[in-house]
N, C-alpha and C positions, 0 to 999 in steps of 0.2 A: 550584491554578488561580487562586484569588483573589489570592494574592501575586504570581503571574506577571503577571496583568492589572493589578494596582495598580502594579507596577514599570514596566510598559510605558507606562501612561498618564502617569506622572510625567515621562517623558523628552521629551514633545512639548509645546512651548508653544502655547497655543491661538491666540495672535495671529498666528502665522506658518503655520498649518496649513491645508491643503485637506482637506475632508471629503467622503466619498462614502458614501451609504447606499443599499444595493441590496436591496429585498425581491424575492423571486422565489418561484415555486411551480411544481411539476411534478405533473401528474395522469396516472396510468398505468392502463391496463386490460390485464390479461394473462390468457391462458388457459394453464393448466399441467396437463398430463396425468398428472403424478406428483408432487404437492406434498410436499416434504421427503422424497421417496422412501417415502411412506406408502401407496402404491398407491391413491390417491384423486385424482380430478381436480376442478378447480373454477376459477372466475374470481376473480382477485385484483384488488381495487380499492386503489390506492396513491395517497396524497396526500403530497407532500414539500414542506413550506414551508421556506424558507431566508431568513435575514436576515444580510446581509454589511455590515460597516462597515470603512472604510479612512480613515486620517488620514495625510497626508504633510507633511513639512517638508524643508528643504534637507539636514538631517543624519540623518533617520530616517523610519521608516514603521511604522504599526501596522495590522494586519488582524485582524478578529474575525469569526467565522462561527458562527451558531447554526442547526443543522439538525435536522429531525425527519422520520421516516418512519412514517406511519400506515397500516398495512396491514390490510385487512378482506377476508374471504372470503365469497362469496355463500351457500354451503351449509354451510361448516364454521366456525362462529363460534369454536370452541375454538382455532383456529389464528391468530386475530387477534393482531397484535403492534404495539407502538409502540417504535421505536428513536430514540435521541437521540445527538447529537454536538455538542460545543462545542469550538471551536478558536480559539486566539489566537496571533498571531505578531507579533514586533516586531524591526525593525532599529534597535537602540538607538543605535548610533553608526556613521556611514558617512562615509568620506572617499574621496578619489580612489584610495587604495591599501589601504584596510582596511574591514572590516565586522564588527561585533559584533551578535549578535542572540540571541533566545530565543523559543521557541514552547512552547505547552502544548496538550494535547488531552484531552478527557474523552469516553468512549464508553460507551453502555449499549445493547447489542444482544444478538443471540442466536447461540449457538455454531454452529448449522447453517450459516448464511450465511458467517460469518467463517472457519470451518474449511474450508469448501468453496473459498472464493475465495483463501485464504492458503496452504492446505496440500494441497488436493485430497482431503480426507478427509470421509467422511460421519459426522457426529457427532450424538449425541443432543441435542435442543434444550434449551438452558439459558441463562438470562440471564448475560451477561458484562459486567462493569464493568471498564474499563481506563482508566488515567490515565498520560499521557506528559508528560515535561518534557525539552526538547531545546535546550540552549544551543549556540551555534556561533560560530566566529571564522574570518575569511578575511583573509589578509594577502598583498599583492603585495610580494615582496621586491625585485624590480626588473621590468623590462619583459618578462623571459622566465621568471621563477621566482615561484611562489606557494605558499603554505602554507594548508591548510584543516584545521580541528579541529572535530569534532562529538562531543558527549556526549549520551547518551540514557538516561533513567531511566524504566522502565515497571513499573507495578504492575497485575497482572491478577487478578481474583477471579471465581469462578463460583458460581452459585446451587446447583448440584448438587455433592454430595460426590464424585461420580464423577471430576471433574476437579480436580487439585490447583491451588491458588492459587500464583502465583509472582511474584517480583520480579527484574527483569532490568536490568543496566547494560551499556552499550556505550560505548567510547571509540575513535574513529578519527582518525588523523592522516594526511593525504594531502599529498605533495609533488609538484608539477607543474612540468615544465620544457618550455618551447616551443622547438623547434628553429629554426634560422635560416631554414628554408624557409617558415615561417609557416603550414604546413598540417599539421604533425605535433607532437604533444605526448606526452611520456613521463611516467609517473606511478609513484610508489612509495607504498604504503599499509601502515600498521601499525595493527592493531586488537586490542583486548583486550575480553573480555566475561565476565560472571559472571551466572548464573541460579540463584536459590535457590527451591526448591519446598517447599511444606508438604504432606506426604503423611500424613494422619491425625495422629498425635502425633509424627511423625518428620520430618526434613528431608533433602532431597537437593540436590546442588549440581553444576552444570556450570561449569567454568572453561575458557577457551580463549584462544589467541593466534594471530593469523593475519598473514601477510605476503603482499602481492600486488604484482606489477609489471605495468605495462600500457602500451599504446600507443593513441593516438587519431589517426587519419590521414584527412585529406580527400583521397581519391584523385583526385577530379575535382570540378567544381562540383555534380555531381548525386549523387555516391557517397561515403559516409562509412563507415569501418570502425573498430570499437572492439574491443580485446582486453585483458582483465585476467585474470591467472591467478596462483595461488600455493598455499601450503601452510597448513594449519590444524592447530594442536596442541591436543588436547582432554584434559582431566582431569575424569573423572566419578566422583562419590562418592554412592551412593544406598543407603538402608537395605536390608538383606537381599540385597545384591549386592556382589561384589568391586569394589574400586576399579579403575578402568580408565583407562589412558593410551594415546592413539592419535593418529595423524596422518591427515589427509584432504586430497585435492586439491580445490580450489575454482576456479571459472571464472565470468566474466561477460563475454560477448562478444556482438557483434551488428553489424548493418549497416543503413544507411538509404540508399535509392535513390530519388531524386526525378526525375520527368519533368514535362512541362508540366501534365498533368492527373492523373497517377498517382503514388502514393507507395507503395513497398514497403519493409517493415522486418521484421527477424527478430532474435530473441535466444535464446541458449543460456546457461543459468545453472545452476550447481551451488553451493548454499549451505546454511546451516543456520539453523533458526528454532526458538524455544521452542514446544513443542507443548502441546496440551490434555491430553496423557497424562503430563505430569510429567517430560519429558526433551526434549532437542533432537531435532528431526526433520531428516533429510537430505532436501533437495529438489532434484530434477533437473527443470528446466523448459525447455520449448521454446515460444516464442510467435512467431507470425507475423501480419502485418497487411497488408492491401491496401486502399488508399483511392483512389477514382476521383472526380474532380471533374467532374460533368456540366456544371454552370454555376455561377456565383458563389454562388447560394443553394441548390444541390442537390448532394449527394454521396452515394456508396454506399461501404459499408465491409464488409470480410470479415475476421474475426479467428478464428484457430484456435490452440488451446493443448493441450499435453500435459504433465502433471505425473506424476512418479514420486516418491513420498514413503515414507520408511521410518524406523522407530525401532529402537533396539538391543534393547529389551526389559527395561530396568531396572525399569520399572513395568508396562508393557503393550506387548507386541510388536505392531507394526502395519506393514503393507506394502500400499500402494494405488497403482493407476493411475487417472488422471483425464483425460478428454478433454472439450474444449469447442469448439464452433463457433458463431459468432454472425454473422449477416448483417443489416445494417440500412441503411435509407435515411433521410437527414436532409434536411429542407427548412425553410428560414427564410422566413417570411412577411415579416418586416421585422427591424429590429435588436432588437426586444423579444420577439417571439413566434416559436417554432420547433416543429416536429413531427418525431417519430422513430417509425418502425415497423420491425418486423423479426421475426426468428426466432432462437431459441437452442436448441442441443442440448447436453445434458450427459450424460456417461456415466462411470461409475466401477466399478472392480473391486477387491474385497478379495482380494489374492493369497494370503492365508493360508486364508480360508474358501472361496475361489473363488466368492464371491457377486458378481453384477453387478447394477447398477441403471442405468436410463436415464430421462431426462425430456425433454420437448419443450415449449418455451414460445413463444407467439406474442403479441406486445405492440404496443401503440400508446400513445404518450405525447405530451403537449403541455406545453411549458415557456414560462414568461413571466417576464421580468426587467425591472425599471424602475429604473435608477440615478438618484439625486438628488444634485446637487452643491451644496456650500455653501462 
């Protein structure tokens, strides 16, 4: 992270830059009737300070964000946590037809929250430390054709020995062609990835290659449809298990429908993600969202999600269903201060043990952000 930050800062001359420093803070009060699915209820007091920095020039941009989540419980002090996140991104070189950039991220959080939000899995609480580095390049070949290249290196470590540490690399190359009608784009994507796990004194490895083709079509001024689908080829080699080669169907589709005051969107996604169990997890996800603008500074949101996640059992066999419904009301007092209140329901079922868990959360939060320009 230090070298990423140093390289980013070297590309922007101070004499020609515009600087924006934005301190912000969010204070939340939440009632949870089943904290971490431990069958206990309590009030959670959460304070989230954030410091954002942005520097812009004619040829590039740097963004830095320092985040913290300080969570305390009224009756259960043993559940108090402090999460940290440090993020830096830079567009090192930008022209009318190309863009080269790099970003880095450092996270220190807890597995329960990350596993539930990313995989829909109820996991034992453990400190997770994750580091990401992501270079990118975007090139416009001509007015209708462009090429995008993204590389991601991720190293994740857990405090508990229950979860294997892993190192993951992904490379994706995307070709996009815009049709003459100006409302339709075709895409071809080639991706390769490799995940290496440390399981005790032994190592496991996942290698994969995937190819996807897709279309992005603006059906009308208010309706947009996206569909990407393809095949994934997987080679898995884990200790005490036979080497396995397999193929799988993947899809990423959705629509966005906008009216004067209402926005409706939905996504259906089938993909794969490194899991806390030492192997890739298949994720089938359906997400829907409804947003209604009451007036300029007041809106209501309804979000619903369903996850189905499964592992093959090289290290530990898992199969989960996860449901989430979130209703919120957002109100802006002015450009610096806003308030959000609402209700969240989470439900999960382990389809192997047939055990189900539910929780309800009622929250109220106030956020304030004050940008300073130099």
